[in-house]
Each structure stands twice: as structure tokens, then as C-alpha cells.
N, C-alpha and C positions, 0 to 999 in steps of 0.2 A: 119538885125541885130537888135535884141530886145534891147530896152533901159530899164534900171532899173526903176521899178515902185515903188510907195509908199509901196505896199505890199511886196516888196522884202527886206525890212529892217528886220534885226534880232538884237538880243542883243549882244553888245560887251562884251566879257568875262572880260574886265578890268573895264570899266566905267558903265557897265550894262544899257547903254542907247540904245534905239532902233534906229539904224542907218544903213546905208549901210555898210556892213562889208566885210572883206577880210579874207579868210582862210589861216592860217599859215600851210603849209604842213608838217612842222617839228613837231609841237605839236598838230595839228588838232584843234586849238582854233580859234575863230572868233574875229577879232579886227576891230574897226573903224579905219579910216585912221590915226588919230593922235596917237592912242594907238598902231597901227601896227608899226609906225615909232619908237616909244619908245621901243617896244618889239624887233625890229630889232637891235636897238642900244644896248640894254641889252645883246642880244646874241652875238653881235660883241665884246663887252667888255669881256664877258666870254671866248670867243674863243681866244682873245688876251692874256688873263691871262693864259690860258692853254698852248699857244705857249711859253710864257715866262717861265712857270714852266717846260715845256719840255726841253727848252734850258738849264736851270739850272741843271736839272737832267742829261742831256746828258754830260754836262761839268764835273759834279762830277764823272760820270762813266769813262770818258776819263782820268781824274786825277788819279783815282784809278788804272786804267790800266797802266798808266805811272809809278806810284809809285811801282806797282807790278813788272813791267819789270825792274826797277832800282834795286830793292832789290834782284831779281833773278840773276842779273849780278854780284852782290857782292859775 
């Protein structure tokens, strides 16, 4: 198994420093370990917000369905 050599370093897309980088398969950018961790946290926060928004949207749809059903019965 080959170990990373000095010439394996590339520029991090966030800090622009030449370091060992890791490719994010989602966005195809390269990040050093510290910035990769930050990038992952940012994506996690965005996904969490999408999940919250989805829940609110689903709740509004269900409320409208219930109101529609109630008005039809009258």
C-alpha cells in the first residue's frame, strides 16, 4: 500500500493551502482535513434545515386536507 508523499499534496478549495486533501464526492471539491470537517458540518446543517422545512410543509398540507374534508361534510 503506497503512502502519501509530499508531491501528493494539492490545494484545498477553501483555505487555498497546499495540503493533503480529500475529495468530496458530492461537490467534487478538494478539502484539507480541517476544511472537510467544516464542509461536512455545513452540509449537515443544510440537510437538517431541509428536513425541518419539509416537516412544516407536510404539516400545512395535512391541515389543509383536514380543513377541506371538514368543509365538505358541512
